[in-house]
BAVOMI-203839 format. One line per 8 residues: their letters; for each residue x, y, z of C-alpha. Coordinates in nm, 3 decimals, decimal comma. Example, Ala and Ser with C-alpha at 12.3 -4.5 7.8 and 13.67 -1.06 7.14 Angstrom:
residues 2
as	1,230 -0,450 0,780  1,367 -0,106 0,714
END
This chain:
residues 167
xxxxxxxx	5,770 -9,774 -7,765  6,062 -9,612 -7,686  6,182 -9,232 -7,652  6,200 -9,051 -8,026  6,557 -8,914 -8,131  6,387 -8,552 -8,121  6,310 -8,584 -7,770  6,635 -8,730 -7,673
xxxxxxxx	6,819 -8,482 -7,853  6,615 -8,205 -7,677  6,706 -8,336 -7,365  7,072 -8,400 -7,465  7,078 -8,771 -7,351  7,075 -9,102 -7,549  6,814 -9,357 -7,449  7,083 -9,551 -7,277
xxxxxxxx	7,197 -9,267 -7,061  6,841 -9,175 -6,971  6,765 -9,536 -6,889  7,067 -9,547 -6,653  6,963 -9,233 -6,489  6,601 -9,362 -6,438  6,760 -9,678 -6,293  7,001 -9,440 -6,038
xxxxxxxx	6,691 -9,230 -5,974  6,466 -9,541 -5,855  6,750 -9,708 -5,683  6,821 -9,409 -5,476  6,480 -9,365 -5,405  6,435 -9,698 -5,258  6,781 -9,699 -5,078  6,723 -9,360 -4,903
xxxxxxxx	6,328 -9,362 -4,847  6,265 -9,716 -4,812  6,583 -9,878 -4,686  6,570 -10,147 -4,967  6,945 -10,173 -5,095  6,894 -10,510 -5,288  6,676 -10,354 -5,553  6,794 -10,477 -5,901
xxxxxxxx	6,704 -10,369 -6,231  6,624 -10,670 -6,451  6,719 -10,570 -6,812  6,361 -10,628 -6,988  6,144 -10,339 -7,108  5,787 -10,421 -7,119  5,481 -10,290 -7,304  5,326 -10,004 -7,135
xxxxxxxx	4,973 -10,120 -7,153  4,954 -10,404 -6,889  4,710 -10,629 -6,712  4,778 -10,627 -6,365  4,613 -10,871 -6,072  4,634 -10,785 -5,720  4,840 -10,490 -5,765  4,885 -10,130 -5,697
xxxxxxxx	4,977 -9,844 -5,926  5,095 -9,495 -5,812  5,104 -9,210 -6,060  5,248 -8,849 -6,085  5,153 -8,642 -6,355  5,404 -8,420 -6,555  5,303 -8,090 -6,715  5,523 -7,815 -6,859
xxxxxxxx	5,780 -7,840 -7,116  5,712 -8,211 -7,123  5,400 -8,356 -7,014  5,328 -8,708 -6,901  5,304 -8,961 -6,656  5,535 -9,143 -6,401  5,359 -9,477 -6,268  5,491 -9,731 -6,007
xxxxxxxx	5,338 -10,076 -6,050  5,364 -10,305 -5,758  5,197 -10,654 -5,620  4,998 -10,591 -5,310  5,263 -10,787 -5,082  5,552 -10,581 -5,203  5,356 -10,247 -5,159  5,261 -10,385 -4,797
xxxxxxxx	5,631 -10,453 -4,734  5,784 -10,129 -4,871  5,524 -9,933 -4,656  5,619 -10,115 -4,360  5,979 -10,039 -4,403  5,899 -9,664 -4,514  5,704 -9,614 -4,163  5,917 -9,833 -3,927
xxxxxxxx	5,590 -10,008 -3,835  5,386 -10,322 -3,927  5,143 -10,293 -4,197  4,935 -10,599 -4,291  4,677 -10,481 -4,544  4,650 -10,213 -4,855  4,522 -9,914 -4,652  4,553 -9,528 -4,648
xxxxxxxx	4,918 -9,545 -4,538  5,015 -9,787 -4,819  4,833 -9,538 -5,066  4,999 -9,250 -4,942  5,352 -9,449 -4,913  5,329 -9,545 -5,264  5,210 -9,234 -5,372  5,514 -9,069 -5,227
xxxxxxxx	5,744 -9,325 -5,394  5,588 -9,219 -5,738  5,628 -8,850 -5,646  5,995 -8,895 -5,550  6,070 -9,101 -5,852  5,915 -8,812 -6,072  6,087 -8,553 -5,903  6,409 -8,723 -5,950
xxxxxxxx	6,310 -8,786 -6,309  6,195 -8,438 -6,433  6,576 -8,298 -6,354  6,698 -8,510 -6,663  6,429 -8,346 -6,883  6,546 -7,978 -6,859  6,790 -7,814 -6,644  6,696 -7,818 -6,283
xxxxxxxx	6,340 -7,947 -6,376  6,193 -7,623 -6,268  5,992 -7,597 -6,577  5,815 -7,908 -6,536  5,529 -7,945 -6,266  5,413 -8,256 -6,076  5,061 -8,346 -5,983  4,946 -8,477 -5,665
xxxxxxxx	4,987 -8,837 -5,651  4,696 -9,083 -5,758  4,674 -9,440 -5,654  4,475 -9,720 -5,798  4,464 -10,075 -5,652  4,249 -10,397 -5,757  4,224 -10,761 -5,797  4,196 -10,726 -6,160
xxxxxxxx	4,256 -10,408 -6,387  4,439 -10,298 -6,696  4,671 -9,972 -6,701  4,736 -9,787 -7,017  4,825 -9,404 -7,029  4,726 -9,341 -7,394  4,852 -9,433 -7,732  5,039 -9,125 -7,836
xxxxxxxx	5,330 -9,148 -7,569  5,687 -9,216 -7,587  5,754 -9,453 -7,291  6,032 -9,633 -7,085  5,893 -9,903 -6,846  6,162 -10,085 -6,660  6,150 -10,398 -6,424  6,310 -10,396 -6,068
xxxxxxxx	6,322 -10,694 -5,835  6,336 -10,677 -5,453  6,382 -11,022 -5,314  6,158 -11,285 -5,508  5,914 -11,009 -5,589  5,952 -10,765 -5,880  5,741 -10,441 -5,991  5,745 -10,174 -6,279
xxxxxxx	5,840 -9,821 -6,311  5,702 -9,641 -6,636  5,786 -9,306 -6,765  5,577 -9,162 -7,051  5,603 -8,840 -7,245  5,378 -8,688 -7,512  5,499 -8,685 -7,829
END
């Protein structure tokens, strides 16, 4: 599912402009906070309900003029690698440092993205980040949502960033 015309009209953007803004937001967060400059958007949208194996999902809720969820879904090795880069130290397993770092990534993406939903984003509050990880789980944020799910690659690994808004 994608964004509805009414939502796009309210935020004064086309879906293409919104996607380009989200891609730039994600790339900026990873360049500035993680130090990853080779992040590439893979031009494929994926269904939001996804089955994950040996992955970590970090999420931040949106509440206010728009309600929804920003989620980042990463395989364990990539979450560990990004955390090592963020913290400037070797991380070898999923631990509290990884959970905190990946929660902060979702928080920064959500904070950047909410700026596109309204002028300055001050009418949208962010929740405290939540992190889930497991060897085998299904992620779904509901059925009555408009969403954009994008795929990114760093090296040989890839991950997803999803934005969901209640319709």
